[in-house]
C-alpha positions in Angstrom: 4.3 -2.1 22.3 2.8 -2.4 18.9 5.6 -3.7 15.6 5.7 -2.1 12.3 6.2 -4.6 10.1 6.7 -4.8 6.5 6.6 -7.8 4.2 9.5 -9.9 5.0 10.2 -10.2 1.1 9.4 -5.6 0.6 12.5 -4.5 -1.6 12.3 -1.9 1.0 13.9 -4.0 3.8 16.8 -4.0 2.3 19.9 -1.5 2.3 19.4 -0.1 -0.5 16.2 1.9 0.6 16.8 4.9 2.7 14.8 5.3 6.1 15.2 8.5 7.3 13.2 11.2 9.3 12.4 14.5 9.5 12.5 18.3 10.5 12.9 21.9 9.7 14.5 24.8 10.1 12.1 27.8 11.8 10.4 24.8 13.2 13.1 23.4 16.5 16.4 25.7 16.3 15.3 28.7 18.2 18.0 31.0 18.7 16.7 34.0 16.9 18.6 36.1 17.6 21.7 34.4 15.5 19.2 35.7 12.3 17.9 37.8 10.3 14.0 38.2 10.8 11.7 35.9 8.7 8.1 36.3 8.3 6.6 34.0 10.6 8.4 36.2 12.7 6.3 38.4 12.1 2.7 36.0 11.7 3.9 35.4 14.9 4.0 38.9 16.0 0.1 38.3 14.7 -2.5 38.9 16.7 -5.1 35.6 16.4 -2.2 34.1 13.8 -0.6 31.6 16.4 -4.2 30.0 18.1 -1.9 29.3 21.3 -0.3 33.0 20.3 3.1 31.4 21.0 6.2 31.5 18.5 9.8 29.7 17.1 11.4 32.3 19.4 13.3 28.6 21.7 11.2 25.9 19.1 13.1 23.0 21.0 16.7 25.4 20.9 18.3 22.8 18.7 21.1 25.1 17.7 21.9 24.4 21.1 20.9 21.3 21.4 21.7 20.4 17.8 24.7 17.8 18.9 22.8 15.2 21.3 20.0 15.5 18.6 22.2 14.5 16.3 23.7 12.1 18.8 20.0 10.8 19.1 19.4 10.7 15.1 22.5 8.2 15.1 21.0 6.3 17.5 18.0 5.4 15.7 19.4 3.7 12.9 18.4 5.3 10.4 20.4 6.3 6.7 19.9 9.7 6.2 18.7 13.0 7.8 16.6 15.5 6.3 16.9 18.5 8.1 16.0 22.3 6.2 18.5 25.6 6.0 17.4 28.6 7.6 17.6 30.8 5.0 17.7 34.0 7.4 20.6 32.7 10.3 22.7 32.2 6.9 22.3 35.3 4.9 22.3 39.2 5.6 20.7 41.6 4.3 23.4 43.4 2.4 23.1 39.4 0.2 26.6 38.5 2.1 27.2 36.0 3.9 26.6 35.2 7.9 29.3 33.4 8.5 28.5 32.7 12.4 25.0 31.3 10.9 26.5 29.0 7.3 29.2 27.6 10.2 26.4 26.1 12.3 25.1 23.6 9.6 29.0 22.7 8.3 29.6 21.8 11.8 25.5 20.3 11.6 26.0 18.3 7.8 29.6 17.4 9.7 28.6 15.8 12.5 25.8 13.8 10.9 28.4 12.8 7.7 30.7 11.6 11.0 27.9 8.9 12.2 28.3 7.6 8.6 23.9 8.5 8.0 23.5 10.5 4.8 22.4 14.8 4.8 19.4 15.7 2.8 19.2 19.7 3.1 15.7 21.9 2.1 16.6 24.5 1.1 13.9 26.3 1.8 11.1 25.5 4.2 8.9 28.8 4.6 10.4 30.6 6.4 11.5 33.5 4.1 13.4 36.2 5.1 11.9 39.3 6.0 13.4 42.1 4.7 12.7 40.2 1.6 9.1 40.9 2.3 8.6 43.9 3.0 9.2 43.9 -0.8 7.0 41.8 -1.8 8.3 38.6 -0.9 7.3 35.8 -3.5 4.7 38.2 -4.9 8.4 40.1 -6.4 10.2 38.1 -9.3 13.1 39.5 -7.5 12.6 37.1 -4.6 13.5 34.3 -7.1 17.6 35.3 -7.9 17.9 36.4 -4.3 16.9 32.2 -4.1 19.8 31.8 -5.8 22.0 33.8 -5.0 21.3 31.9 -1.5 21.7 28.5 -3.1 24.4 29.2 -4.0 26.5 30.0 -1.1 24.7 27.3 1.0 26.6 25.3 -2.1 29.8 26.7 -1.3 29.4 25.9 1.8 28.6 22.3 1.9 29.0 21.0 -2.2 28.4 17.3 -2.4 29.1 16.5 1.8 25.2 16.7 1.2 24.0 13.3 0.1 20.4 15.1 -2.2 18.8 18.9 -2.1 15.8 20.8 -2.5 15.3 23.6 -3.2 11.6 24.2 -2.1 9.7 22.2 0.6 6.4 22.7 -0.1 5.5 24.8 -2.4 2.1 24.7 -2.1 1.9 26.0 1.6 4.1 28.5 1.1 1.3 30.2 -2.2 -1.9 28.3 -1.1 -2.0 28.9 2.9 0.7 31.5 2.6 -0.4 34.3 -0.5 -4.4 32.5 -1.0 -5.5 31.1 2.0 -4.0 34.3 4.8 -3.3 31.0 6.6 0.4 31.3 7.0 2.9 33.6 6.4 2.8 36.3 5.0 -1.3 35.7 5.3 -2.2 37.5 2.6 -5.3 36.9 0.4 -6.6 36.7 -3.2 -6.0 33.6 -6.3 -4.0 36.5 -7.8 -1.6 37.3 -5.1 -1.4 33.3 -4.6 -1.0 32.0 -8.0 1.8 35.0 -8.8 3.7 33.3 -5.9 3.6 30.0 -6.9 5.1 31.0 -10.4 7.1 33.0 -9.5 8.9 29.9 -6.7 9.1 27.5 -9.0 11.2 30.1 -11.5 13.8 30.5 -7.7 13.0 26.3 -8.2 14.7 26.8 -11.6 17.5 29.0 -10.9 18.6 27.1 -7.7 18.8 24.6 -9.7 20.6 25.6 -11.6 23.9 26.6 -9.7 23.4 23.2 -7.3 23.6 20.7 -10.8 26.6 23.4 -11.4 28.1 23.9 -7.7 27.7 19.8 -6.4 26.5 17.4 -10.0 27.4 14.5 -7.4 25.0 15.2 -5.3 20.9 14.4 -6.0 18.9 17.9 -7.0 15.6 17.7 -6.8 12.0 18.8 -5.0 9.8 18.2 -2.6 6.6 18.8 -2.8 3.2 17.8 -1.3 0.6 15.9 -2.2 -3.5 15.0 -1.1 -5.5 12.9 -3.1 -8.8 14.5 -4.3 -11.7 12.7 -3.4 -15.8 13.4 -3.5 -18.3 11.1 -1.6 -20.7 10.9 -4.7 -20.6 10.0 -7.6 -22.0 13.0 -9.9 -20.8 14.3 -12.6 -20.0 18.1 -10.9 -19.4 16.5 -7.9 -16.1 14.1 -9.8 -15.4 17.0 -11.9 -14.7 19.2 -8.9 -12.0 17.3 -7.2 -10.5 16.6 -10.9 -9.9 20.6 -11.0 -9.5 20.6 -6.9 -6.3 18.2 -8.8 -5.3 20.3 -10.8 -5.4 23.6 -9.1 -4.4 22.1 -5.8 -1.9 19.8 -6.9 0.0 19.3 -10.3 -0.8 23.4 -10.9 3.2 21.7 -8.6 4.4 19.1 -10.3 2.7 19.1 -14.0 5.0 23.1 -15.3 8.6 20.6 -13.2 8.0 17.4 -15.4 6.0 19.5 -19.2 6.4 22.4 -18.4 3.3 23.9 -18.7 0.6 24.5 -16.0 -2.8 22.7 -15.9 -5.4 23.2 -18.2 -7.4 25.3 -15.3 -4.6 27.6 -15.4 -7.2 29.0 -18.2 -10.4 29.2 -15.8 -8.7 31.9 -14.2 -9.6 35.6 -14.7 -7.3 37.2 -16.3 -6.1 39.1 -13.6 -5.2 36.2 -12.5 -3.3 34.5 -14.0 0.6 34.5 -13.4 2.5 36.9 -15.2 4.7 34.1 -18.1 7.9 35.1 -18.9 10.2 34.0 -21.9 12.1 31.3 -20.5 10.1 31.3 -17.9 8.9 28.0 -18.4 12.6 26.1 -19.9 14.3 27.1 -16.4 11.1 26.0 -14.3 10.8 22.0 -15.8 14.9 21.1 -16.1 15.7 17.6 -14.9 15.4 16.8 -11.6 17.4 13.9 -9.8 14.9 12.9 -7.8 10.8 14.2 -6.3 9.8 14.0 -2.6 6.8 13.8 -1.9 4.6 14.7 1.1 2.1 12.3 1.7 -0.2 13.0 5.4 -4.2 12.4 4.5 -7.3 12.6 1.4 -8.7 15.5 0.8 -13.1 15.6 0.0 -14.5 17.4 -2.3 -17.7 18.7 -4.9 -18.8 21.0 -6.3 -19.6 24.8 -5.4 -22.8 24.7 -7.7 -20.6 27.7 -10.0 -18.4 25.1 -12.1 -16.5 25.5 -9.1 -15.0 24.0 -5.9 -15.2 23.4 -2.2 -13.8 21.0 0.8 -16.0 18.9 2.7 -16.3 17.4 5.7 -13.9 13.9 6.7 -16.7 10.9 5.9 -14.5 8.3 8.9 -13.7 9.1 12.0 -10.9 8.0 12.0 -8.4 10.7 11.7 -5.3 12.2 13.5 -5.5 15.1 16.3 -5.0 17.7 12.9 -8.6 16.2 12.2 -7.3 14.7 8.8 -8.4 10.7 7.9 -6.3 7.9 7.9 -6.3 6.5 4.6 -3.1 4.5 4.4 -4.9 3.2 0.6 -5.2 6.3 -1.1 -1.5 7.0 -0.1 -0.7 3.9 -2.1 -3.4 4.9 -5.5 -1.4 8.8 -5.4 1.5 7.3 -5.9 0.6 4.6 -8.5 -1.3 7.3 -9.7 1.2 9.5 -10.4 3.8 7.0 -11.9 1.3 6.5 -14.4 0.5 10.0 -15.4 4.1 11.0 -15.5 7.1 10.0 -16.5 8.9 10.4 -13.3 12.0 10.7 -11.8 12.8 8.2 -8.6 10.7 9.2 -6.0 12.0 10.0 -1.6 8.7 9.9 0.6 10.6 12.8 2.4 7.3 13.6 4.8 5.3 11.3 6.4 3.2 10.8 9.5 0.7 12.0 12.3 0.1 14.2 14.8 -2.1 12.8 18.1 -2.9 13.7 21.3 0.4 12.3 23.1 0.2 11.3 27.2 3.7 12.1 28.5 3.2 9.0 31.6 5.8 7.6 33.5 8.5 9.0 31.2 6.8 7.0 28.2 4.8 8.1 25.4 2.0 4.4 23.8 1.5 6.3 20.6 0.0 3.1 19.5 -2.7 4.9 17.2 0.7 6.4 14.8 3.0 3.2 15.4 -0.9 1.9 13.5 0.1 5.6 11.2 3.4 4.7 10.4 2.8 0.3 9.8 0.2 0.6 7.4 1.5 3.3 5.0 5.0 1.9 5.5 3.0 -1.2 3.9 1.1 1.1 0.7 4.6 2.2 0.5 5.5 -1.7 -0.4 2.2 -2.1 -2.6 2.5 1.2 -5.0 6.9 0.3 -4.9 5.1 -4.1 -5.9 2.7 -1.9 -8.4 6.1 -0.2 -10.2 6.9 2.8 -8.5 10.3 3.3 -8.9 10.4 5.1 -4.5 14.3 5.1 -2.7 13.2 5.8 0.4 11.1 7.4 3.5 11.5 9.9 5.9 9.3 10.2 9.1 7.8 13.3 10.1 8.8 14.9 12.1 11.5 13.5 14.4 11.0 15.4 17.3 7.3 17.3 18.3 8.3 20.9 17.2 6.4 25.1 16.6 3.7 23.2 13.8 2.8 26.6 12.4 -0.5 27.9 13.3 -1.5 25.6 15.7 1.7 26.1 17.7 2.8 23.9 20.0 -1.1 22.3 20.1 -0.2 19.8 17.9 2.8 16.5 18.7 3.8 15.1 15.0 7.5 13.6 16.8 8.6 10.4 17.5 10.4 11.4 19.7 8.2 13.6 22.4 9.3 16.8 23.9 9.1 18.6 26.3 9.4 22.3 26.6 9.7 23.3 29.2 13.5 21.6 29.9 14.3 20.4 26.8 14.7 16.8 27.6 13.4 14.6 24.6 12.2 10.7 25.3 11.0 8.3 22.8 8.1 7.8 22.1 7.0 3.5 21.1 6.2 5.5 17.8 9.5 5.7 17.3 10.8 2.0 19.7 9.2 0.6 16.5 10.4 2.4 13.7 13.8 1.9 14.6 13.1 -1.4 16.1 12.3 -2.3 12.1 15.4 0.0 10.6 17.8 -1.8 11.7 15.6 -5.5 11.6 16.9 -4.9 7.9 19.6 -7.7 6.0 23.1 -6.6 5.1 24.1 -4.5 2.3 24.8 -1.4 0.8 22.9 2.3 -0.5 23.5 2.9 -3.7 23.2 6.3 -5.7 20.4 6.9 -7.9 23.1 8.8 -10.4 
């Protein structure tokens, strides 16, 4: 079995550094009958939307198997488990709490804490209740205020048993992929839709953050953003400018308002109809101080000029690819972390997602996924390099705990360190899980310190 090794003097080998695994509600929970419909239920019914024509009705059947899953996580030896709450599972259409749904998470959180692990909760991992989408979804400013009420209900139920709350997971994906490119639910398109949705998502973040700070002030309260370096394959000024625009449009659009209270200058290049409506006080709400920033990273993206002053994506330039067709670029990961550190006055950082889909094969109850283990090895060392250069990183979460519903790609791609047989729901630890567990358990004794 290949190992994951870090330098012997790495701060990441101290118990002060958190290691964890991550999942999301729609991708693993199943039990559709136990909740309201969400936008992904509807999207899955759209012809051609999901590559293998599947849905999340059963997924990994986590609602039924959660106790076994928590025990499995505990056996890995990790310090923390990052999960997301299903908004349509805990809230009714009239805005009251679904007590049965909420109790599921109360029981889950209590059990994780009982096992001695820290709980990282994400309030929104893309599963917007369908009835809110029917009223405009994230194109409707009222959705941000519905999110505020939902955040209040969760914070009252779970409180500071939760070590860390994230308001949103990857608002880029919700806004751009869901409302601008149409690749994700709800499948809408257009720049104006994407920019409006992004603004309302960030407003929802700020409103929810106020609630979390009021009701659970002892928790670490922040947000999770995804980043992909914007590189070029040429040295032309046009292409470098295009990559800068892409970075502002896809990456900094979500971080700059939170840290600096303003959108990147690229907003001024958009037609008036494509610019979001920003009301008085919005940016103050959005730019409240966060306790931490969650960063999700998988790969870089290559861009070139489209010849009209804008940018376009170009294919990968190497053959070192994951099953998603994404370049394996650990050096870009450390570059990204150091760049963000130099550019902004950031709070402490958690790497809240990092991992790779590979073409896994189960043979004799084993999955020899050496390529995934190598991915973790190089990317964990990239995190170590960033820490050595002064970036304040407090933890790392492998994506994902187990194979699951991979959104528009259905069950065709496997990101898990645990193999899931979707027919039997049997879980099998892959070699990468064993290697990750070995690393986590090898650390010196110590204590896990908080940020606040």
